[in-house]
C-alpha positions in Angstrom: -20.6 -53.3 18.1 -18.9 -51.2 15.5 -17.7 -52.4 12.0 -14.1 -52.7 13.1 -14.9 -54.9 16.1 -17.1 -57.1 13.9 -14.5 -57.3 11.2 -11.8 -58.3 13.8 -14.2 -60.9 15.2 -14.7 -62.5 11.8 -11.0 -62.5 11.1 -10.2 -64.0 14.5 -12.9 -66.6 13.9 -11.3 -67.6 10.6 -7.9 -67.8 12.2 -9.3 -70.0 15.0 -10.8 -72.3 12.3 -7.3 -72.6 10.6 -5.8 -73.4 14.0 -8.4 -76.1 14.6 -7.7 -77.6 11.2 -4.0 -77.7 11.9 -4.7 -79.7 15.0 -6.7 -82.4 13.3 -5.2 -85.7 12.4 -4.6 -85.6 8.6 -6.5 -88.0 6.4 -8.7 -87.7 3.3 -11.8 -86.7 5.3 -10.1 -84.0 7.4 -8.4 -82.7 4.3 -11.7 -82.3 2.5 -13.6 -80.7 5.4 -10.6 -78.5 6.3 -10.5 -77.0 2.8 -14.2 -76.3 2.9 -14.3 -74.8 6.4 -11.3 -72.6 5.9 -12.7 -71.4 2.6 -16.2 -70.6 4.1 -14.9 -69.0 7.3 -12.4 -66.8 5.5 -15.0 -65.9 2.9 -17.3 -64.6 5.6 -14.6 -62.1 6.7 -13.7 -61.2 3.1 -17.3 -60.6 2.1 -17.8 -58.4 5.2 -14.8 -56.4 4.0 -16.4 -56.0 0.6 -19.7 -55.0 2.2 -17.9 -52.0 3.7 -17.5 -50.5 0.3 -21.0 -51.4 -1.1 -22.3 -49.2 -3.8 -25.8 -49.1 -2.4 -28.0 -50.2 0.5 -29.2 -53.2 -1.7 -25.6 -54.1 -2.5 -24.7 -53.9 1.2 -27.7 -56.2 2.1 -26.6 -58.6 -0.6 -23.0 -58.8 0.6 -24.2 -59.3 4.2 -26.4 -62.1 3.1 -23.3 -63.7 1.5 -21.5 -63.4 4.9 -24.5 -65.1 6.5 -24.5 -67.9 3.9 -20.8 -68.6 4.5 -21.2 -68.5 8.3 -24.0 -71.1 8.1 -21.8 -73.3 5.9 -19.0 -73.0 8.5 -21.4 -73.8 11.3 -22.6 -77.0 9.6 -19.0 -78.0 8.8 -18.1 -77.5 12.5 -21.1 -79.8 13.5 -19.9 -82.4 11.0 -16.3 -82.3 12.4 -17.6 -82.4 15.9 -20.0 -85.3 15.4 -17.7 -87.4 13.2 -14.9 -87.2 15.8 -12.3 -86.6 13.1 -10.8 -83.8 15.3 -10.1 -84.4 19.0 -10.2 -80.7 20.0 -13.7 -80.9 21.6 -13.2 -77.8 23.7 -12.1 -75.7 20.7 -14.9 -77.0 18.6 -17.5 -76.1 21.2 -16.0 -72.6 21.5 -16.1 -72.2 17.7 -19.6 -73.5 17.5 -20.7 -70.9 20.1 -18.9 -68.1 18.2 -20.4 -69.4 14.9 -23.9 -69.3 16.4 -23.4 -65.8 17.7 -22.1 -64.5 14.4 -25.0 -66.2 12.5 -27.5 -64.5 14.9 -25.8 -61.1 14.4 -25.8 -61.3 10.6 -29.3 -62.9 10.5 -30.7 -59.9 12.4 -28.8 -57.4 10.2 -30.0 -59.0 7.0 -33.5 -59.2 8.3 -33.5 -55.5 9.3 -32.0 -54.4 6.0 -34.5 -56.4 4.0 -37.4 -55.0 6.0 -36.1 -51.5 5.3 -35.9 -52.3 1.6 -39.5 -53.6 1.5 -40.8 -50.5 3.1 -39.1 -48.3 0.5 -40.7 -50.3 -2.4 
């Protein structure tokens, strides 16, 4: 998968999160979780964009680790939304959880590989 495909996938994921939040019944709980999940999912895409102009391999690894952190936060928010039942879009949530798990796996592998390479250089 090339950079543009992964970037598009992160952007689409963030947009799908926004769509999910718009379908949820509004109350104080959905408002709180919606703000958090939109922020973390969009942050993963934005941090990936920043990583593309990293100043060094270490900077690139750091920025990818931020992407991973935000994706994990998004994943946990999706689980909370799913288990709490505050949003009735079960099929959408399941699809988003699947995508979230795949993205976490991709970035976990990338960060692990980059960190192994850095340790060998030291």
